[in-house]
C-alpha positions in Angstrom: -3.2 8.3 2.2 -0.9 5.4 1.2 -2.9 2.5 -0.2 -2.0 -1.2 -0.1 -1.3 -1.0 -3.8 1.3 1.7 -3.1 2.9 -0.5 -0.5 2.8 -3.5 -2.8 4.7 -1.5 -5.5 7.3 -0.2 -3.0 8.0 -3.6 -1.6 8.2 -5.2 -5.0 10.8 -2.6 -6.2 12.8 -3.2 -3.0 12.7 -7.0 -2.9 12.6 -8.0 -6.5 16.1 -6.9 -7.6 17.7 -9.1 -4.9 17.2 -12.1 -7.2 19.5 -10.4 -9.8 21.9 -9.3 -7.1 22.3 -12.9 -5.8 23.0 -14.2 -9.3 25.4 -11.3 -9.9 27.3 -12.2 -6.7 27.5 -15.8 -7.8 28.9 -14.7 -11.1 31.5 -12.5 -9.5 32.9 -15.1 -7.2 33.1 -17.5 -10.2 34.7 -15.0 -12.5 38.4 -15.5 -13.4 41.0 -13.3 -11.8 41.5 -11.5 -15.1 38.0 -10.0 -15.0 37.7 -6.2 -15.3 38.1 -5.0 -11.7 36.4 -1.7 -12.3 33.3 -3.4 -13.8 33.3 -6.0 -11.1 33.4 -3.3 -8.4 30.4 -1.6 -9.9 28.5 -4.8 -10.0 29.4 -5.6 -6.5 28.4 -2.2 -5.2 25.0 -2.4 -7.0 24.5 -6.0 -5.7 25.3 -4.9 -2.1 22.7 -2.1 -2.4 20.0 -4.4 -3.7 20.6 -7.1 -1.2 20.5 -4.6 1.7 17.4 -2.9 0.4 15.6 -6.3 0.1 16.8 -7.4 3.5 15.5 -4.1 5.1 12.1 -4.4 3.4 11.7 -8.1 4.3 12.9 -7.7 7.9 10.8 -4.8 9.1 10.0 -2.3 6.3 7.1 -4.2 4.7 5.3 -5.0 8.0 5.9 -1.4 9.2 4.3 0.0 6.1 1.4 -2.4 6.3 0.8 -1.6 10.0 0.5 2.1 9.1 -2.4 1.0 6.8 -3.9 -1.2 9.6 -3.1 -4.4 7.7 -1.1 -7.5 8.4 0.0 -10.2 6.0 -2.0 -13.5 6.2 -0.2 -16.3 8.1 0.8 -18.2 5.0 2.2 -15.2 3.3 4.0 -14.1 6.5 5.7 -17.5 6.7 6.9 -17.0 3.1 8.3 -13.5 4.1 10.2 -15.0 7.0 11.5 -17.8 4.7 12.8 -15.3 2.2 14.4 -13.3 4.9 16.2 -16.3 6.3 17.5 -17.3 2.9 18.7 -13.8 2.2 20.5 -13.6 5.6 23.8 -15.3 4.6 24.2 -13.0 1.6 23.3 -9.9 3.6 25.8 -10.8 6.3 28.4 -11.4 3.7 28.0 -8.2 1.7 27.7 -6.0 4.9 30.9 -7.4 6.5 32.7 -4.6 8.3 36.2 -5.5 7.0 35.4 -4.6 3.4 36.1 -8.1 1.9 32.5 -8.7 0.7 33.4 -11.1 -2.1 35.5 -13.2 0.2 32.6 -13.5 2.6 30.2 -14.3 -0.2 32.5 -17.0 -1.5 32.5 -18.5 1.9 28.7 -18.8 2.1 27.8 -22.6 2.2 26.2 -24.0 -0.9 26.3 -20.5 -2.6 25.2 -21.7 -6.0 22.3 -23.8 -4.7 21.2 -20.9 -2.5 21.2 -18.3 -5.3 19.9 -20.5 -8.1 17.5 -23.0 -6.5 16.4 -21.6 -3.1 16.5 -17.8 -3.0 15.2 -17.0 -6.5 12.2 -19.3 -6.5 11.3 -18.3 -2.9 11.4 -14.6 -3.6 9.5 -14.9 -6.8 6.8 -16.9 -5.2 6.5 -14.5 -2.3 6.3 -11.5 -4.6 3.6 -13.1 -6.7 1.5 -14.0 -3.7 2.1 -10.6 -2.1 1.0 -8.7 -5.2 -2.2 -10.8 -5.5 -3.0 -10.6 -1.8 -2.5 -6.9 -1.4 -4.3 -6.2 -4.7 -7.4 -8.1 -3.5 -7.2 -6.5 -0.1 -7.2 -3.0 -1.6 -10.1 -3.9 -3.9 -12.1 -5.1 -0.9 -11.3 -1.8 1.0 -12.4 0.3 -1.9 -15.7 -1.7 -2.2 -16.3 -1.2 1.5 -15.6 2.5 1.2 -18.0 2.8 -1.7 -20.7 0.9 0.2 -20.3 3.3 3.2 -20.4 6.3 0.9 -23.6 5.0 -0.8 -25.2 4.5 2.7 -24.2 8.0 3.7 -25.7 9.5 0.6 -28.9 7.5 1.0 -29.2 8.8 4.6 -28.4 12.4 3.5 -31.1 12.2 0.8 -33.6 11.1 3.4 -32.6 14.1 5.6 -32.9 16.4 2.6 -36.4 15.2 1.8 -37.5 15.8 5.4 -36.0 19.3 5.4 -37.9 20.2 2.2 -41.1 18.9 3.7 -40.6 21.0 6.9 -39.8 24.0 4.8 -43.0 23.5 2.7 -45.1 23.2 5.9 -43.5 26.3 7.4 -44.2 28.4 4.2 -47.9 27.3 4.3 -48.2 28.2 7.9 -46.6 31.6 7.4 -49.0 32.4 4.5 -52.0 31.3 6.6 -51.2 33.5 9.5 -50.3 36.6 7.5 -48.3 39.3 9.2 -48.0 37.3 12.3 -46.4 34.6 10.3 -43.3 36.6 9.4 -41.3 34.6 11.9 -42.4 31.4 10.1 -41.4 32.9 6.8 -37.9 33.6 8.1 -37.6 30.0 9.4 -38.8 28.7 6.1 -36.2 30.7 4.3 -33.4 29.4 6.5 -34.7 25.9 6.1 -34.7 26.2 2.3 -31.1 27.5 2.5 -30.2 24.5 4.7 -31.8 22.2 2.1 -29.7 23.8 -0.6 -26.5 23.2 1.4 -27.6 19.6 2.0 -28.1 19.1 -1.7 -24.6 20.5 -2.4 -23.2 18.1 0.2 -24.9 15.2 -1.6 -23.5 16.2 -4.9 -20.0 16.4 -3.4 -20.4 13.0 -1.9 -21.6 11.6 -5.3 -18.5 13.1 -7.0 -16.2 11.6 -4.4 -17.8 8.2 -4.8 -17.2 8.3 -8.6 -13.5 8.7 -8.0 
């Protein structure tokens, strides 16, 4: 089963590189015309991929993954997600332009330098930091609750096991007291002892699971 920690790592890997991608796009549009076109094309392609991956994760991917784990971002963190998505929007629209002139569209983004350097990068960094901390704490709480439930289950099973042993002991005494007529009780006592053994195995399995 996917944990909140797994989702945290997946989201971080998808969103984090958008900061570098934004700075790379800024560098590309400011580069002189004599710059190596092959190298620039590689950087552009990678930047487009990173911007798109981050936009997809911020727009719906993250919340979809969290919903599958029955979790939703707290209101304050959700607001930061939406803010990052809004800031990433102009770059995403530029690099995914259908006419294939991504750099021209990037160059036309209003206040591009301010967006990449002073708005997007700090916002994404702050969101990722808070997301990691929030999901880590939420996962820890879930694990603590799971352990508590397991301990309660084991305690209950131990009580059942003790009752089974007590019933088995009484049945054996009764079978011995009656003699031949108590053979039926003896059979019951044997079955109860077997059930007690199975219960003990179940307890050991639960204890092993809890240790993990």
